[in-house]
Each structure stands twice: as C-alpha cells, then as structure tokens.
C-alpha positions in Angstrom: 107.6 131.7 115.3 107.9 135.4 116.0 106.4 136.9 119.1 104.5 139.6 117.3 101.2 140.7 119.1 98.3 142.7 117.8 99.8 146.0 118.8 103.0 145.3 116.7 100.9 144.3 113.7 98.8 147.5 114.1 102.0 149.7 114.1 103.3 147.9 111.0 99.9 148.5 109.2 99.9 152.2 110.1 103.5 152.7 108.9 102.7 150.8 105.6 99.6 153.0 105.1 101.6 156.1 105.5 104.5 155.0 103.4 102.6 153.3 100.6 99.5 155.3 100.6 95.9 154.0 100.2 96.3 153.3 96.4 99.3 150.9 96.6 98.6 149.3 100.0 96.1 146.6 98.7 98.5 145.6 95.9 101.4 145.4 98.4 99.3 143.4 100.8 98.4 140.8 98.0 102.1 140.7 97.1 103.1 140.1 100.7 100.4 137.4 101.1 101.7 135.7 97.9 105.2 135.6 99.2 104.1 134.4 102.6 102.1 131.5 100.9 105.1 130.6 98.8 107.4 130.7 101.9 105.0 128.6 103.9 104.6 126.1 101.0 108.3 125.8 100.7 108.7 125.3 104.4 106.1 122.5 104.4 107.8 120.9 101.4 111.1 120.8 103.1 109.5 119.6 106.3 107.7 116.8 104.7 110.8 115.7 102.7 112.8 115.6 105.9 110.1 113.6 107.7 110.0 111.1 104.7 113.8 110.7 104.8 113.7 110.2 108.6 110.8 107.6 108.2 112.8 105.8 105.4 115.9 105.7 107.6 113.9 104.4 110.6 112.4 101.8 108.3 115.8 100.7 107.1 117.0 100.4 110.6 114.0 98.4 111.6 114.3 96.1 108.6 118.0 95.6 109.4 117.3 94.8 113.0 114.6 92.3 112.0 116.9 90.7 109.5 119.6 90.3 112.2 117.1 88.8 114.6 115.9 86.4 111.9 119.5 85.3 111.1 120.2 84.8 114.8 117.0 82.7 115.2 117.8 80.7 112.2 121.3 80.0 113.4 120.0 79.0 116.8 117.4 76.6 115.3 120.1 75.1 113.1 122.4 74.5 116.2 119.6 73.0 118.2 118.5 70.8 115.2 122.1 69.6 114.7 122.4 68.9 118.5 119.1 67.0 118.4 120.2 65.0 115.3 123.5 64.1 117.0 121.6 63.0 120.1 119.1 60.9 118.2 121.8 59.3 116.1 123.9 58.6 119.1 120.9 57.0 120.9 120.0 55.0 117.8 123.6 53.7 117.5 123.6 52.7 121.2 120.3 51.0 120.8 121.4 49.1 117.7 124.6 47.9 119.4 122.6 46.7 122.5 119.6 45.3 120.7 119.4 41.6 119.8 116.1 40.2 118.4 114.3 37.6 120.4 114.6 34.0 119.2 110.9 33.7 118.5 111.0 36.7 116.1 113.9 35.3 114.2 112.3 31.9 113.9 109.0 33.5 112.7 110.9 35.7 110.2 112.8 32.7 108.8 109.6 30.7 108.5 107.8 33.5 106.7 110.6 33.9 104.1 110.7 30.1 103.5 106.9 30.1 102.6 107.4 32.9 100.0 110.0 31.3 97.7 111.0 33.5 94.8 109.1 33.0 91.6 111.2 31.9 88.6 111.2 34.0 85.4 108.5 33.0 83.1 109.7 32.0 79.5 107.6 32.8 76.5 106.8 29.1 75.9 105.7 28.6 79.4 103.6 31.8 79.2 101.8 30.3 76.1 101.0 27.0 77.9 99.7 29.0 80.9 97.6 31.1 78.6 95.7 28.1 77.1 92.5 27.2 79.0 92.7 23.9 81.0 90.7 21.1 79.4 87.4 20.2 80.9 87.1 16.9 82.7 84.6 15.5 80.2 86.9 16.4 77.2 89.8 14.3 78.2 
C-alpha cells in the first residue's frame, strides 16, 4: 500500500510523542487504531461486494452461454430427427409401393379368416336356452 519502512514509522512516533505528549499519546493511538480498523473493514466490505457482483455477472454469462448451447443442441437434434423421419417415411413409402405379398401368404390369410366366421349377436331368448343345462342321455 504505502512504502513506509521502520525508520519512517519511528520518525512519526517520535513526532507524535513530542506533539501530543506522554499523557494523550495512548488515547490518540487507540483512536488511530479504531479508525484504521473501520477503514480496513470498509475496504474489505467494498471488496467483497465487488467480488460478489463480478461472480454473479460471471454466473449469468455462464448460464446464458449454457442456455444458448442447449438451444443449439435442441435445434440440431430436431433437424436430425426430422431428416431421419423423412428418410424413414420415404423408405417405407418406397417399400409399400414395391411390395406385393406372396401368393401363399394371401391364400393362408384368406383361409384363416374363413375359419373364424363372425359370431352373430345373441338374443335374450337364445341366451336363456343356452343357459339351461343340457338333458342327460338317460332323462330323455
């Protein structure tokens, strides 16, 4: 801070002793120490406030940069996803246009649907007859 060596401090102390005298010198030294502590505390307060503001500003810049990178990555992923979707849909459309099922598969499918004929709706009267137990062969 100041380039004051021991010899300069000694000269200041001798001058203060001569000017203030031995009775007022201790009180003046305490008073000077009090003001030095207050000045130092104020300096540290300003310094820490400035460091906090700089850190907050740096944090804001870092957050903004991260958000920008995230937006950029999101846009890139969306573009690549859309391109992949178009490519897959184009390939699927080409495959659908060129694909014809083999005759065996068509014949097997038609046979399977013929075996599973749709069940007619059951009327309440038919449900009652179906609900009665079938007669035993010896009861006929």
